[in-house]
C-alpha positions as CSV (number, residue, x, y, z in Angstrom):
1,X,189.7,140.0,76.9
2,X,187.3,137.7,78.7
3,X,189.1,134.9,80.5
4,X,186.0,133.3,82.1
5,X,185.6,129.6,81.4
6,X,182.4,128.7,79.5
7,X,179.6,127.3,81.6
8,X,180.0,123.6,82.0
9,X,176.9,121.4,81.3
10,X,176.6,117.7,82.2
11,X,179.0,115.3,84.0
12,X,182.6,114.7,83.4
13,X,183.7,111.1,82.7
14,X,185.3,110.9,86.1
15,X,182.1,112.0,87.9
16,X,180.1,109.4,86.0
17,X,182.6,106.6,86.9
18,X,182.6,107.6,90.5
19,X,178.7,107.5,90.7
20,X,178.6,104.1,89.0
21,X,181.3,102.7,91.3
22,X,179.4,103.9,94.4
23,X,176.1,102.5,93.0
24,X,177.7,99.2,92.3
25,X,179.1,98.9,95.9
26,X,175.7,99.7,97.3
27,X,173.9,97.2,95.1
28,X,176.5,94.5,96.1
29,X,175.6,95.0,99.7
30,X,171.8,95.5,99.2
31,X,170.9,92.6,96.9
32,X,171.9,89.7,99.3
33,X,170.3,91.5,102.2
34,X,167.1,91.9,100.3
35,X,167.1,88.2,99.2
36,X,167.6,87.3,102.8
37,X,164.6,89.4,103.8
38,X,162.4,87.8,101.1
39,X,163.4,84.3,102.4
40,X,162.5,85.2,106.0
41,X,159.2,86.6,104.9
42,X,158.3,83.5,102.9
43,X,159.3,81.3,105.9
44,X,156.9,83.3,108.2
45,X,154.1,83.2,105.6
46,X,154.4,79.5,105.1
47,X,154.4,78.9,108.9
48,X,151.4,81.2,109.3
49,X,149.5,79.5,106.5
50,X,150.0,76.1,108.2
51,X,148.9,77.6,111.6
52,X,145.8,78.9,109.9
53,X,145.0,75.5,108.4
54,X,145.5,74.0,111.8
55,X,143.0,76.4,113.3
56,X,140.6,75.8,110.5
57,X,140.9,72.0,111.0
58,X,140.2,72.3,114.7
59,X,137.1,74.5,114.0
60,X,135.8,72.1,111.4
61,X,136.2,69.0,113.6
62,X,133.9,70.8,116.2
63,X,131.4,72.2,113.8
64,X,131.0,69.2,111.5
65,X,131.5,66.6,114.3
66,X,134.0,64.6,112.2
67,X,137.7,63.9,112.6
68,X,140.0,66.1,110.6
69,X,143.5,65.2,109.5
70,X,146.5,67.2,108.5
71,X,149.0,65.2,106.3
72,X,152.4,66.2,105.2
73,X,155.0,65.2,102.6
74,X,158.3,66.8,103.6
75,X,161.3,67.2,101.4
76,X,162.2,69.4,98.4
77,X,158.8,69.0,96.8
78,X,156.9,69.4,100.1
79,X,153.2,69.8,100.7
80,X,150.5,69.5,103.3
81,X,146.8,68.8,103.1
82,X,143.7,68.8,105.3
83,X,141.0,66.2,104.9
84,X,137.9,64.7,106.6
85,X,137.6,61.2,108.0
86,X,141.1,59.9,107.1
87,X,144.6,61.1,106.2
88,X,145.2,62.2,102.7
89,X,148.1,62.2,100.3
90,X,148.9,65.8,99.5
91,X,151.3,64.7,96.8
92,X,148.6,62.8,94.9
93,X,147.2,64.3,91.7
94,X,143.7,65.8,91.8
95,X,140.9,63.3,91.3
96,X,142.4,60.4,93.3
97,X,140.5,58.9,96.2
98,X,143.0,60.0,98.8
99,X,143.3,63.7,97.8
100,X,143.0,66.4,100.4
101,X,139.4,67.6,100.2
102,X,139.6,70.6,102.5
103,X,142.9,72.4,101.8
104,X,146.2,71.8,100.2
105,X,149.4,73.9,100.1
106,X,152.7,73.1,98.4
107,X,156.2,74.5,97.6
108,X,155.0,76.5,94.6
109,X,153.5,79.1,97.0
110,X,156.8,79.4,99.0
111,X,159.7,78.5,96.7
112,X,162.5,79.5,99.1
113,X,161.2,77.4,102.0
114,X,161.8,73.8,102.8
115,X,159.7,71.5,105.0
116,X,162.2,69.4,106.9
117,X,160.3,67.5,109.5
118,X,156.5,67.0,109.8
119,X,154.3,64.7,111.9
120,X,150.7,64.2,110.9
121,X,148.0,65.8,113.1
122,X,144.4,64.6,113.8
123,X,141.6,66.5,115.6
124,X,138.8,64.5,117.3
125,X,135.3,64.7,116.1
126,X,133.1,67.2,118.1
127,X,135.7,68.2,120.7
128,X,138.5,69.6,118.5
129,X,141.1,68.1,120.8
130,X,144.3,66.7,119.3
131,X,144.3,63.0,118.9
132,X,147.6,63.0,117.1
133,X,150.1,65.8,117.9
134,X,151.5,67.2,114.7
135,X,154.2,69.7,114.1
136,X,156.3,70.9,111.2
137,X,159.8,72.4,110.9
138,X,160.4,74.9,108.1
139,X,163.8,76.3,107.0
140,X,165.3,78.4,104.3
141,X,168.4,77.9,102.2
142,X,170.2,80.5,104.4
143,X,169.5,78.6,107.6
144,X,166.5,80.4,109.1
145,X,164.2,78.1,111.1
146,X,160.6,78.1,112.2
147,X,158.5,75.4,113.8
148,X,154.7,75.1,114.0
149,X,153.4,72.8,116.7
150,X,150.1,72.0,118.3
151,X,149.4,72.1,122.1
152,X,146.9,69.7,123.8
153,X,144.0,71.9,123.1
154,X,144.7,72.1,119.4
155,X,146.1,75.6,119.2
156,X,149.1,76.1,116.9
157,X,152.2,77.9,118.1
158,X,155.0,79.4,116.0
159,X,158.4,79.0,117.7
160,X,162.1,79.1,117.0
161,X,164.8,81.7,116.4
162,X,162.9,83.3,113.5
163,X,159.4,83.3,115.1
164,X,157.6,86.7,115.3
165,X,157.9,86.8,119.1
166,X,161.1,84.8,119.2
167,X,159.5,82.1,121.3
168,X,161.7,79.1,122.0
169,X,160.4,75.6,121.1
């Protein structure tokens, strides 16, 4: 008489429940951490996009020999815009006289980022020096902060606890 048990194929119910429980625990830990990572990345990308627009504005003021302005509209529906000759209203619909003719960025590009504080910036014609020092403070819902500010020569600097080089402001 053969007393060997038949070869078992597949999983038992107990094994399947154990795997699902472990997977659930790992997901409960990983999802908030991943969301936090996404918010920090959006924060850095928004700040880097503003710094790039600041560099472009300085370059244009020298090349075109015209004053260039960076205007902001902080708050939940934030935006910024770059224009020639005079400040623009980045919140205005396209086609209005005061629209931002060079560049415009708004919350739709970075939905998890808020623009808290912003001061308009202006670059002088021909020299590219800052006539109006402007800076902007970004934050996420989870409390990550990043600031973009201009020095006297018109170079943008990212600073704050979540800056790439962790530079203090």
